[in-house]
ZAKE-233847 format. One record per atom (N, C-alpha, C): x negated, y negated, z; residue in one letter. Coordinates in pm, whole numbers, padded with zeros to 5 digits, always signed. Atoms other than C-alpha are relative to their C-alpha. Example, Ala and Ser with C-alpha at 12.3 -4.5 7.8 and 13.67 -1.06 7.14 Angstrom:
<lumbas>
-00089+00119+00000a -01230+00450+00780a -00090-00120+00000a +00082+00119-00006s -01367+00106+00714s +00077-00109+00073s 
</lumbas>
This chain:
<lumbas>
+00025+00144+00009x +00638+00853+03578x -00134-00039-00007x +00130+00024-00001x +00306+00700+03480x -00036-00113+00110x +00053+00104-00081x +00115+00501+03722x -00002-00134-00059x +00028+00150+00050x +00100+00119+03700x -00147-00027-00049x +00151+00025+00032x -00218-00013+03516x -00064-00079+00092x +00084+00073-00085x -00480-00126+03744x -00025-00133-00016x +00025+00139+00019x -00521-00494+03798x +00102-00076-00066x -00107+00076+00071x -00185-00562+03631x +00125-00016+00114x -00103+00014-00125x +00052-00705+03919x +00087-00130-00016x -00103+00118+00007x +00361-00937+03895x +00067-00008+00136x -00068+00000-00117x +00592-00853+04174x +00019+00143+00044x -00015-00127-00033x +00712-00538+04327x +00040+00080-00099x -00029-00087+00118x +00729-00233+04099x +00170+00004-00010x -00130+00001+00018x +01070-00231+03933x +00088-00117+00022x -00092+00114-00028x +01186-00570+04015x -00027-00115-00102x +00012+00119+00082x +01242-00891+03821x +00013-00115+00095x -00007+00110-00097x +01167-01220+03968x -00009-00122-00103x +00002+00127+00086x +01212-01583+03821x -00028-00115+00093x +00034+00101-00072x +01059-01895+03917x +00063-00123-00070x -00063+00112+00079x +01312-02099+03707x +00139+00010+00034x -00159-00004-00001x +01684-02193+03710x +00047+00051-00142x -00039-00056+00123x +01814-01952+03458x +00112-00073-00057x -00094+00081+00079x +02032-02102+03184x +00146+00072+00044x -00140-00051-00028x +02405-02081+03257x +00084+00062-00134x -00060-00057+00119x +02577-01833+03017x +00131+00026+00053x -00122+00011-00040x +02932-01877+03026x +00064+00154+00009x -00051-00122-00015x +03131-01570+03155x -00091+00114+00051x +00102-00103-00060x +02830-01394+03298x -00054-00031+00123x +00085+00037-00131x +02631-01367+03622x -00130+00005-00033x +00134-00009+00030x +02285-01427+03633x -00084+00110+00058x +00098-00109-00051x +01985-01180+03694x -00016-00026+00144x +00058+00007-00160x +01911-01121+04071x -00127-00032-00012x +00160+00047-00034x +01584-01241+04192x -00066+00114+00103x +00068-00113-00081x +01528-00908+04384x +00009+00129-00089x +00010-00138+00067x +01493-00546+04298x +00130+00029-00066x -00102-00055+00054x +01723-00399+04041x +00063+00133+00051x -00066-00111-00066x +01963-00165+04221x +00136+00009-00054x -00140-00004+00040x +02315-00249+04082x +00007+00081-00128x -00023-00066+00116x +02449-00033+03817x -00045+00140-00020x +00067-00126+00021x +02273+00291+03882x -00034+00059+00122x +00057-00088-00113x +02202+00564+04121x -00060+00136-00056x +00024-00137+00039x +02072+00914+04096x +00078+00119+00067x -00068-00110-00054x +02255+01242+04149x -00051+00123-00080x +00050-00124+00048x +02171+01604+04114x +00112+00090-00047x -00105-00108+00082x +02374+01855+03865x -00057+00127+00058x +00057-00137-00025x +02363+02205+03958x +00040+00094-00126x -00024-00095+00112x +02452+02317+03601x -00107+00063-00033x +00117-00083+00031x +02247+02580+03459x -00056-00082-00108x +00065+00058+00121x +02177+02375+03127x -00111-00113+00059x +00072+00114-00032x +02041+02075+03333x -00112+00045+00105x +00091-00038-00089x +01840+02289+03586x -00022-00074+00113x +00018+00107-00125x +01926+02049+03864x -00076-00123-00016x +00067+00122+00032x +01772+01765+03685x +00068-00095+00074x -00063+00127-00035x +01803+01425+03842x +00043-00076-00116x -00060+00076+00107x +02025+01221+03621x +00031-00144+00030x -00019+00144-00028x +02012+00844+03616x +00151-00046-00059x -00119+00058+00016x +02359+00697+03622x -00008-00145-00037x -00007+00128+00038x +02404+00369+03439x +00134-00045-00028x -00137+00071+00030x +02706+00141+03417x -00009-00083-00124x +00016+00069+00115x +02743+00042+03074x +00086-00127-00024x -00075+00118-00002x +02973-00247+03160x -00074-00118+00078x +00063+00103-00059x +02720-00448+03325x -00060-00100-00095x +00089+00116+00077x +02565-00797+03208x +00068-00004-00141x -00029+00002+00144x +02594-00782+02824x +00094+00086-00024x -00103-00107+00031x +02811-00473+02844x +00024+00048-00136x -00020-00035+00126x +02755-00380+02491x -00074+00104-00038x +00053-00117+00053x +02576-00131+02258x -00160-00007+00046x +00143+00008-00050x +02228-00267+02373x -00043+00080+00106x +00036-00101-00113x +02234-00083+02701x -00013+00140-00056x -00001-00124+00044x +02317+00236+02518x -00150+00026-00084x +00118-00015+00080x +02008+00185+02282x -00124+00006+00098x +00100-00009-00088x +01768+00098+02541x -00023+00104+00095x +00024-00123-00085x +01847+00351+02795x -00011+00141-00076x +00000-00123+00071x +01897+00632+02554x -00143+00027-00040x +00142+00003+00031x +01543+00553+02403x -00087+00033+00107x +00090-00017-00089x +01372+00543+02730x +00041+00124+00071x -00027-00132-00060x +01553+00859+02860x -00069+00112-00076x +00071-00089+00073x +01401+01039+02574x -00148-00009+00005x +00133+00013-00010x +01065+00890+02593x -00059+00044+00128x +00039-00033-00129x +01029+00928+02965x +00048+00145+00061x -00054-00130-00035x +01219+01276+02979x +00084-00032+00126x -00089+00003-00118x +01473+01144+03225x +00152+00010-00061x -00127+00001+00017x +01823+01245+03196x +00090-00116+00029x -00071+00127-00048x +02092+00975+03192x +00153+00028-00025x -00152+00001+00037x +02475+00950+03213x +00056-00138+00000x -00033+00140-00004x +02616+00629+03107x +00154-00015-00007x -00154+00003-00010x +02991+00520+03196x +00033-00144-00037x -00048+00137+00033x +03199+00219+03114x -00058-00057-00127x +00066+00041+00106x +03044+00212+02769x +00083-00117-00071x -00050+00106+00070x +03094-00114+02596x +00111-00051+00078x -00124+00054-00070x +03343-00239+02857x +00029-00123-00021x -00028+00151+00028x +03293-00605+02774x +00048-00013-00130x -00045+00029+00149x +03408-00552+02404x +00156+00034+00009x -00131+00002+00020x +03753-00586+02285x +00052+00157-00042x -00013-00139+00038x +03728-00229+02152x -00107+00097+00067x +00100-00067-00070x +03548-00040+02422x -00043+00145-00050x +00024-00135+00017x +03375+00296+02403x -00089+00012-00119x +00093-00012+00118x +03151+00436+02129x +00063-00023-00128x -00025+00011+00121x +03187+00316+01793x -00091+00095-00106x +00070-00093+00071x +03050+00531+01494x -00157-00034-00018x +00152+00023+00007x +02724+00337+01494x -00061+00034+00127x +00073-00040-00123x +02663+00385+01862x -00008+00157+00011x -00008-00145-00016x +02769+00755+01830x -00116+00064-00093x +00110-00041+00088x +02524+00794+01525x -00133-00021+00056x +00118+00041-00059x +02241+00631+01719x -00053+00108+00109x +00032-00082-00106x +02258+00847+02024x -00011+00148-00055x +00008-00128+00064x +02297+01160+01817x -00112+00005-00080x +00135+00000+00073x +01986+01067+01607x -00102+00017+00098x +00099-00009-00091x +01793+01038+01927x +00012+00156+00061x -00028-00151-00042x +01944+01389+02046x -00085+00081-00098x +00074-00081+00085x +01802+01527+01737x -00155-00006+00009x +00136+00029-00025x +01458+01367+01785x -00067+00095+00106x +00070-00084-00124x +01415+01560+02127x +00064+00112+00008x -00080-00133-00021x +01662+01852+02064x +00058+00006+00136x -00058+00017-00128x +01826+01725+02371x +00154+00061+00004x -00128-00047-00006x +02163+01826+02496x +00087-00126+00039x -00074+00129-00002x +02427+01544+02450x +00145+00043+00013x -00154-00002-00011x +02778+01543+02570x +00076-00129+00010x -00081+00117+00001x +03071+01285+02529x -00033-00078-00116x +00021+00083+00119x +02942+01177+02188x +00100+00002-00111x -00111+00033+00098x +03274+01104+02032x +00044-00137-00007x -00052+00114+00024x +03407+00805+01875x +00114-00053+00099x -00104+00021-00098x +03596+00612+02160x -00033+00033+00134x +00045-00037-00143x +03433+00795+02442x -00075-00108+00079x +00055+00107-00090x +03333+00569+02746x -00096+00044+00084x +00102-00051-00078x +03087+00802+02888x -00065+00118-00079x +00080-00128+00062x +02806+01038+02763x -00114+00023+00090x +00105-00060-00088x +02538+01251+02927x -00123+00029-00111x +00113-00053+00095x +02187+01306+02746x -00111+00056+00109x +00104-00067-00062x +01949+01564+02885x -00108+00029-00107x +00102-00022+00113x +01636+01521+02671x -00094+00112+00018x +00121-00087-00014x +01369+01775+02581x -00115-00075-00067x +00109+00066+00057x +01036+01692+02435x +00016-00046-00140x +00001+00075+00128x +01006+01445+02134x -00068+00089-00113x +00063-00085+00106x +00941+01623+01802x -00003-00092-00121x -00004+00084+00122x +00834+01480+01475x +00065+00076-00117x -00081-00075+00099x +01009+01562+01137x +00062-00092-00092x -00087+00082+00082x +01269+01435+00891x +00136-00020+00054x -00121+00005-00062x +01583+01308+01040x +00098-00096-00088x -00103+00075+00069x +01910+01145+00893x +00093-00059+00112x -00113+00061-00074x +02144+00903+01071x +00091-00069-00098x -00102+00081+00086x +02461+00800+00880x +00119-00029+00068x -00109+00034-00067x +02721+00598+01037x +00120+00042-00071x -00128-00015+00100x +02983+00655+00756x +00080-00117-00005x -00074+00127+00002x +03083+00305+00805x -00112-00119-00042x +00097+00107-00001x +02915-00054+00782x -00076-00022+00105x +00101+00004-00120x +02751-00004+01110x -00137-00020-00041x +00137+00041+00050x +02389-00165+01103x -00097+00112+00001x +00112-00084-00005x +02110+00045+01005x -00120-00064+00091x +00109+00060-00096x +01880-00201+01193x +00020+00036+00136x -00007-00024-00133x +02041-00095+01516x -00020+00148+00022x +00044-00130-00016x +02003+00267+01448x -00152+00005+00000x +00138+00014-00010x +01625+00178+01387x -00038-00036+00141x +00031+00052-00131x +01627-00006+01721x -00010+00120+00108x +00003-00123-00106x +01712+00316+01918x -00102+00103-00028x +00087-00106+00032x +01498+00547+01725x -00153-00041-00003x +00134+00054+00028x +01180+00352+01665x -00100+00028+00112x +00108-00031-00108x +01031+00348+02012x -00017+00144+00039x +00013-00150-00017x +01091+00723+02039x -00115+00049-00091x +00104-00062+00093x +00877+00791+01720x -00121-00047+00022x +00152+00031-00019x +00575+00626+01858x -00049+00109+00104x +00053-00096-00071x +00560+00923+02096x +00018+00140-00037x -00040-00137+00063x +00603+01219+01873x -00142+00063-00034x +00141-00067+00038x +00324+01471+01760x -00057-00069-00125x +00071+00037+00116x +00283+01331+01402x +00104-00081-00083x -00071+00093+00086x +00436+01118+01126x +00138+00066-00012x -00132-00011+00022x +00814+01101+01108x +00072-00059-00109x -00066+00078+00092x +01053+01009+00841x +00152+00005+00032x -00139+00015-00035x +01404+00868+00880x +00074-00044-00125x -00098+00067+00111x +01685+00812+00624x +00120-00050+00092x -00093+00055-00097x +01933+00580+00791x +00112-00075-00092x -00116+00038+00085x +02280+00500+00620x +00102-00082+00068x -00094+00082-00057x +02525+00220+00687x +00010-00133-00054x +00001+00134+00055x +02539-00158+00651x -00156-00050+00000x +00120+00057-00020x +02224-00329+00568x -00021-00153+00053x -00030+00136-00029x +02353-00689+00620x +00127-00015+00055x -00137+00000-00082x +02616-00682+00900x +00004-00097+00103x -00038+00092-00116x +02775-00922+01135x -00050+00063+00140x +00035-00058-00150x +02660-00886+01506x -00116+00087+00009x +00124-00065-00013x +02335-00735+01424x -00104-00056-00105x +00107+00063+00086x +01991-00810+01262x +00019+00046-00144x +00016-00041+00142x +01991-00805+00871x -00124+00077-00003x +00120-00098+00011x +01745-00546+00758x -00117-00079-00043x +00111+00091+00039x +01536-00844+00606x -00050-00056+00124x +00061+00046-00135x +01497-00967+00975x -00095+00099+00044x +00084-00118-00055x +01377-00634+01076x -00135+00004-00068x +00144+00001+00073x +01112-00622+00810x -00078-00127+00004x +00077+00121+00007x +01018-00984+00801x -00062-00067+00130x +00038+00079-00113x +01021-01097+01154x -00029+00097+00117x +00026-00113-00108x +01042-00771+01398x -00139+00078-00040x +00109-00092+00043x +00796-00557+01206x -00149-00071+00025x +00127+00053-00027x +00489-00799+01221x -00032-00004+00153x +00036-00002-00128x +00524-00830+01599x -00013+00135+00060x +00025-00154-00023x +00555-00463+01648x -00113+00050-00028x +00139-00039+00027x +00240-00416+01479x -00092-00044+00083x +00085+00055-00096x +00074-00630+01730x -00015+00099+00127x -00012-00107-00097x +00188-00362+01972x -00078+00145-00019x +00050-00129+00038x +00032-00089+01771x +00084+00079-00100x -00092-00073+00067x +00350+00014+01596x -00034+00010-00142x +00010-00011+00136x +00299+00153+01251x +00117+00067-00076x -00113-00070+00091x +00591+00203+01020x +00025-00081-00112x -00032+00044+00119x +00702+00153+00684x +00149+00008-00030x -00136+00005+00015x +01057+00048+00606x +00037-00048-00143x -00016+00021+00125x +01177+00062+00254x +00183-00007-00026x -00149+00007+00018x +01552-00049+00130x +00023+00071-00126x -00054-00076+00112x +01696+00203-00103x +00122-00049-00065x -00122+00049+00063x +02031+00053-00146x +00060-00085+00119x -00064+00078-00091x +02212-00231+00027x +00161+00031+00001x -00139-00022-00032x +02557-00196+00181x +00057-00082+00095x -00077+00113-00078x +02810-00424+00309x +00142+00027+00040x -00118-00032-00059x +03118-00452+00515x +00102-00018-00121x -00032-00091-00102x +03364-00293+00504x -00051+00141-00033x +00043-00142+00038x +03208+00021+00308x -00107+00044+00052x +00134-00051-00041x +02863+00027+00411x -00068+00080-00120x +00043-00076+00116x +02708+00282+00204x -00163-00048-00027x +00152+00023+00038x +02343+00126+00227x -00094+00113+00065x +00083-00119-00051x +02041+00330+00281x -00145-00072+00024x +00146+00033-00027x +01691+00266+00427x -00084+00124+00036x +00088-00111-00054x +01395+00502+00461x -00108-00051+00087x +00102+00057-00103x +01137+00470+00752x -00093+00129+00014x +00099-00094-00033x +00814+00634+00788x -00078-00053+00125x +00063+00050-00120x +00656+00602+01136x -00113+00091+00056x +00119-00068-00027x +00329+00700+01257x -00023+00011+00167x +00006+00005-00133x +00296+00800+01636x -00141-00075+00049x +00113+00062-00069x +00029+00622+01869x -00033+00059+00138x +00018-00015-00140x -00133+00701+02210x +00064-00072+00091x -00058+00098-00097x -00027+00400+02382x +00042-00141-00087x -00037+00138+00039x +00134+00060+02309x -00086-00102+00046x +00072+00107-00047x -00089-00236+02327x +00072-00108+00049x -00071+00121-00046x +00022-00532+02513x -00019-00112-00100x +00017+00120+00076x +00076-00866+02343x +00007-00127+00061x -00009+00140-00039x +00041-01246+02395x +00030-00079-00091x -00052+00091+00106x +00261-01448+02195x +00047-00122+00076x -00028+00125-00081x +00233-01791+02375x -00034-00123-00068x +00060+00104+00075x +00089-02013+02109x +00062-00025-00130x -00073+00001+00137x +00325-02115+01817x -00078-00052-00111x +00080+00048+00119x +00053-02312+01620x +00104-00098-00071x -00072+00082+00087x +00176-02525+01338x +00063+00066-00126x -00060-00081+00124x +00419-02420+01050x -00085-00029-00117x +00052-00002+00128x +00241-02335+00736x +00081+00011-00128x -00098-00027+00132x +00541-02233+00503x +00112+00039+00078x -00117-00072-00027x +00886-02155+00521x +00049+00056-00132x -00063-00065+00103x +01034-01900+00297x +00130+00062+00029x -00122-00037-00014x +01367-01750+00242x +00058+00078-00107x -00072-00085+00104x +01621-01529+00052x +00132-00012+00022x -00157-00006+00000x +01971-01611-00026x +00051+00089-00101x -00034-00097+00087x +02140-01320-00182x +00145+00007-00023x -00129-00038+00021x +02470-01229-00347x -00009+00145-00065x +00000-00140+00043x +02581-00877-00423x +00162+00035-00053x -00125-00043+00051x +02869-00718-00618x +00076-00097-00088x -00047+00092+00097x +03117-00960-00785x -00004-00133+00041x +00024+00139-00044x +03011-01270-00604x -00095-00054-00098x +00077+00062+00098x +02879-01518-00852x -00126-00047+00046x +00114+00035-00037x +02511-01600-00860x -00019-00160+00050x -00003+00148-00056x +02582-01988-00799x +00016+00000+00141x -00016+00030-00148x +02673-01907-00450x -00129+00027+00072x +00141-00004-00064x +02315-01788-00375x -00062-00119-00026x +00075+00120+00023x +02184-02093-00537x +00054-00111+00090x -00063+00105-00071x +02428-02313-00350x -00071+00010+00157x +00058-00024-00111x +02304-02149-00018x -00139-00043+00009x +00142+00028-00002x +01938-02180-00100x -00030-00162-00003x +00009+00153+00028x +01979-02547-00211x +00041-00061+00140x -00042+00056-00129x +02161-02637+00121x -00092+00016+00105x +00101-00021-00095x +01913-02475+00332x -00119-00068-00026x +00127+00074+00035x +01619-02620+00163x +00020-00153+00044x -00019+00146-00027x +01772-02975+00197x +00002-00018+00143x -00009+00016-00138x +01840-02928+00575x -00152+00012+00051x +00139-00039-00061x +01483-02795+00637x -00101-00132-00034x +00093+00091+00059x +01309-03053+00417x +00011-00140+00081x -00023+00138-00089x +01467-03346+00629x -00099+00012+00125x +00087-00011-00105x +01276-03210+00919x -00131+00031-00008x +00125-00048+00031x +00963-03065+00765x -00027-00044-00140x +00013+00060+00141x +00910-03289+00445x -00145+00052-00061x +00141-00023+00039x +00534-03183+00429x -00033+00149+00015x +00017-00145-00012x +00583-02804+00465x +00046+00058-00100x -00034-00085+00090x +00598-02578+00176x +00123+00073+00019x -00122-00083-00028x +00965-02448+00145x +00052+00072-00137x -00037-00088+00125x +01057-02169-00097x +00114+00085+00044x -00119-00103-00035x +01395-02008-00053x +00059+00049-00146x -00035-00069+00126x +01485-01775-00344x +00139+00031-00012x -00153-00046+00036x +01835-01730-00490x -00017+00135-00062x +00009-00148+00048x +01879-01345-00560x +00128+00051-00025x -00130-00085+00036x +02151-01161-00748x -00041+00153+00018x +00024-00150-00037x +02130-00786-00605x +00031+00076-00131x -00040-00086+00086x +02115-00544-00875x +00104+00085+00025x -00136-00073-00008x +02446-00375-00938x -00021+00144+00031x +00038-00138-00030x +02288-00023-00914x -00055+00030+00126x +00058-00026-00136x +02138-00085-00578x +00075-00063+00101x -00095+00049-00103x +02440-00215-00382x +00134+00085+00007x -00142-00041-00010x +02762-00086-00253x +00078-00106+00079x -00085+00116-00058x +03028-00355-00193x -00045-00137-00052x +00035+00128+00028x +03023-00720-00209x -00061-00072+00131x +00038+00065-00109x +02824-00940+00019x -00095-00112-00031x +00080+00121+00026x +02634-01276+00054x -00049-00040+00136x +00056+00047-00120x +02396-01424+00303x -00146-00062-00041x +00124+00069+00006x +02064-01589+00372x -00076+00020+00111x +00114-00006-00096x +01748-01547+00581x -00113-00107-00027x +00104+00099+00025x +01494-01840+00628x -00120+00033+00118x +00117-00030-00088x +01153-01776+00804x -00105-00094+00000x +00101+00099-00019x +00900-02015+00932x -00119+00081+00029x +00130-00071-00039x +00538-01872+00936x -00097-00114+00045x +00097+00087-00051x +00292-02037+01158x -00153+00030-00012x +00151-00017+00014x -00094-02064+01167x -00051+00111+00098x +00023-00120-00092x -00092-01824+01466x +00055+00122-00032x -00063-00123+00028x +00106-01556+01300x +00128+00020+00048x -00135-00021-00042x +00439-01611+01448x +00089-00028-00115x -00131+00024+00101x +00767-01581+01239x +00112-00021+00075x -00119+00043-00041x +01057-01770+01349x +00107-00001-00100x -00105-00019+00116x +01395-01708+01166x +00126-00070+00047x -00144+00034-00011x +01746-01834+01101x +00069+00080-00110x -00072-00082+00098x +01996-01617+00931x +00153-00020+00011x -00147+00039+00021x +02374-01647+00821x +00060+00106-00106x -00072-00079+00086x +02613-01427+00648x +00125-00068-00059x -00118+00055+00064x +02884-01530+00397x +00127+00050+00042x -00127-00021-00061x +03243-01536+00535x +00110-00050-00079x -00114+00037+00078x +03581-01565+00365x +00034-00140+00072x -00036+00130-00038x +03668-01936+00375x -00094-00091+00044x +00115+00086-00039x +03330-02061+00455x -00084-00051-00139x +00084+00053+00133x +03147-02275+00177x -00140+00068+00013x +00140-00046+00020x +02817-02147+00051x -00094-00091+00064x +00085+00083-00054x +02661-02472+00146x -00008-00014+00151x -00014-00015-00163x +02782-02423+00513x -00091+00126+00053x +00101-00122-00050x +02611-02081+00521x -00131-00030-00017x +00137+00015+00002x +02296-02194+00408x -00046-00114+00095x +00035+00117-00084x +02302-02513+00635x +00000+00082+00138x -00007-00067-00116x +02391-02269+00927x -00122+00082+00042x +00121-00085-00018x +02079-02042+00873x -00112-00104+00031x +00099+00107-00039x +01860-02362+00854x +00003-00059+00130x -00017+00055-00118x +01998-02516+01158x -00030+00101+00120x +00056-00112-00084x +01943-02184+01348x -00149+00009+00012x +00145+00007+00016x +01580-02198+01240x -00052-00120+00068x +00039+00129-00074x +01544-02553+01358x +00018+00000+00137x -00042-00014-00148x +01714-02490+01686x -00122+00083+00071x +00104-00083-00058x +01454-02209+01750x -00140-00064-00005x +00145+00073+00005x +01158-02411+01641x +00001-00135+00100x -00006+00112-00084x +01253-02690+01865x -00026+00032+00148x +00041-00040-00124x +01171-02495+02167x -00154+00022+00012x +00137-00026+00000x +00807-02444+02061x -00019+00154+00040x +00009-00151-00038x +00877-02067+02115x -00072+00068-00102x +00060-00083+00097x +00684-01800+01955x +00090+00116-00042x -00103-00107+00042x +00993-01557+01947x +00133-00075+00011x -00139+00068-00002x +01335-01659+01849x +00095+00086+00066x -00114-00065-00084x +01659-01587+02006x +00036+00136-00021x -00041-00138+00036x +01724-01265+01834x -00115+00102+00012x +00123-00074-00032x +01368-01133+01874x -00029+00048+00141x +00059-00017-00130x +01302-01173+02241x +00060+00122+00064x -00050-00117-00069x +01542-00886+02356x -00057+00132-00058x +00055-00131+00074x +01414-00639+02104x -00135+00025+00042x +00109-00033-00045x +01081-00663+02253x -00036+00050+00147x +00006-00046-00152x +01137-00585+02606x -00043+00146+00015x +00033-00124-00011x +01119-00212+02572x -00137+00022-00031x +00139-00019+00044x +00795-00224+02392x -00096-00043+00110x +00079+00048-00115x +00646-00448+02674x +00003+00085+00111x -00007-00082-00103x +00774-00226+02932x -00091+00124-00019x +00092-00111+00015x +00595+00075+02783x -00148+00007-00022x +00150+00043+00039x +00264-00100+02687x -00084+00021+00108x +00090-00014-00094x -00045-00047+02853x -00064-00138+00032x +00052+00135-00045x -00113-00373+03049x +00105-00115-00002x -00079+00136-00038x +00005-00740+03070x +00028-00057-00139x -00031+00077+00132x +00212-00899+02780x +00078-00126+00052x -00051+00135-00027x +00343-01252+02774x +00054-00045-00151x -00064+00034+00109x +00589-01385+02523x +00072-00154+00035x -00049+00125-00016x +00701-01756+02486x +00130-00001-00077x -00127+00003+00056x +01078-01797+02418x +00074-00123+00027x -00073+00093-00027x +01350-02042+02401x +00096+00033+00117x -00111-00043-00090x +01667-02009+02635x -00009+00152+00008x +00004-00124-00028x +01669-01669+02794x +00132+00069-00031x -00126-00057+00017x +01967-01471+02628x +00054+00089+00103x -00048-00109-00080x +02203-01249+02805x -00030+00141-00051x +00049-00122+00041x +02081-00968+02585x -00128+00017+00056x +00137-00035-00057x +01729-01018+02703x -00002+00018+00166x -00032-00028-00128x +01843-01036+03060x +00037+00139+00022x -00058-00134-00008x +02037-00697+03017x -00138+00096-00040x +00107-00081+00050x +01718-00554+02819x -00101+00017+00120x +00087-00010-00106x +01500-00648+03126x +00061+00079+00128x -00070-00074-00100x +01751-00507+03374x -00023+00165-00027x +00003-00151+00044x +01765-00146+03192x -00139+00028+00003x +00157-00047+00009x +01378-00145+03114x -00054+00005+00139x +00060-00002-00140x +01291-00224+03481x +00049+00098+00079x -00064-00123-00071x +01543+00025+03615x -00081+00138-00031x +00050-00130+00047x +01404+00313+03409x -00142+00013+00002x +00162-00021+00009x +01036+00239+03371x -00073-00049+00128x +00065+00068-00100x +00960+00047+03687x -00107-00096-00026x +00080+00121+00055x +00777-00214+03475x +00026-00114+00074x -00027+00136-00066x +00742-00550+03637x +00019-00100-00092x -00051+00139+00087x +00906-00858+03462x +00007-00118+00088x -00005+00129-00086x +00864-01204+03571x +00017-00113-00116x -00021+00111+00090x +01014-01528+03388x -00033-00145+00072x +00036+00134-00059x +00847-01852+03443x +00023-00125-00108x -00031+00114+00087x +00929-02207+03292x -00134-00027-00073x +00141+00016+00090x +00665-02274+02995x -00062-00129+00036x +00072+00121-00035x +00599-02628+03115x +00097-00102+00058x -00080+00088-00063x +00755-02897+03315x +00099-00097-00091x -00063+00062+00103x +00847-03095+03006x +00090+00070-00098x -00077-00092+00083x +01017-02804+02832x +00089+00088+00074x -00107-00068-00095x +01318-02702+03040x +00051+00105-00073x -00075-00113+00089x +01449-02468+02761x -00109+00075-00059x +00114-00093+00052x +01112-02286+02702x -00058+00063+00114x +00026-00083-00111x +01011-01989+02913x -00107+00090-00054x +00100-00109+00043x +00735-01727+02926x +00051+00113+00083x -00030-00129-00062x +00848-01372+02992x -00134+00081+00013x +00117-00075-00027x +00573-01166+03153x +00044+00138+00039x -00028-00130-00032x +00548-00802+03195x -00119+00091+00013x +00095-00089-00024x +00310-00551+03349x +00062+00132-00047x -00045-00134+00041x +00376-00235+03147x -00045+00108+00061x +00033-00119-00071x +00354+00103+03260x -00113+00084-00065x +00102-00064+00066x +00112+00228+02986x +00030+00150+00001x -00054-00124+00014x +00318+00519+02895x -00077+00074-00110x +00085-00055+00096x +00105+00777+02709x +00078+00108-00093x -00046-00112+00083x +00194+01003+02419x -00071+00127+00035x +00046-00130-00036x +00176+01360+02558x -00081+00074-00115x +00072-00082+00114x +00057+01493+02204x -00132-00045-00039x +00123+00053+00044x -00237+01247+02154x -00099-00035+00115x 
</lumbas>
């Protein structure tokens, strides 16, 4: 484990503290204000393969209780060379256990480190990973379903920052899927913030794939770095433009994209009549898609470089105008908090904040359960220090997440 960065102190190492009343999230318990100890302990295995390595045990059913626990814990296991065993996998889901997307993700990370992985079958509620050293190369992750390629990238990308040289990924599955970031979000919103950490990656969409067939494909090239930089995203600035993309694919008529774009533009214009708004309606080329799909992403860019988003996918029985309006309303809700990070970005940054060399701060809206869970797992495994404070007395739904990162170093650089 790396030592803490000198001069960077928030609370006791490995703890989470909060100076605010956390938002009430129905059906969940709030984060404790003391050191994270629940949900894991360590035991020693005497197996020959593990060579008596300490294995961190993690309860996959705590808090958010979904796939995010697997992605963060598995990535950190590999980066920090800490064996893990996760039980009660996705216990809070109606269909618990590993799904093809989760299985593919942990197998991809296993390949990145030539590790030992057991329990990696669809439906499994427990798996163990004993990692070896990360290696660079060319790797493939294929869910064989419409499982989101963006979630495969979530688990693999942090690992690729600590390899010897440039790596290439081919990820196959759904590019625009429910319950996951659209790949457009990953490229337009997540990627610019990760670049502030020092992440250098290029992501290209080869083919789009939609539920239920999947069949989409992206390629990723990632360059390793010595250390991640801390970030400070606390000044939203003013909105300089709003752009967007309303798409249809397969047999869905182009007018659906036009209706989504028109509806979103109308909603946004009422709140921001002086901001340039350009939402394009797009018919996906037939030779570059698998299946039928429709959806929209709208992104507000600010004078300080922040990107705040709203997204929605078309669903059977939902009018196109409603889909466009839903995306626009999501964007307006995120902007109303004066936050620099929207509700779907905040949790994705936690692992990078924990690993970075120094003190990071991000301004968010209400703290989501996914973010609370990400902080829990990252604190547990890295001993990084996190703290959440209210952004200002007059903004009860705006918060600052602070993190004193551990400054993990790439052993190859």
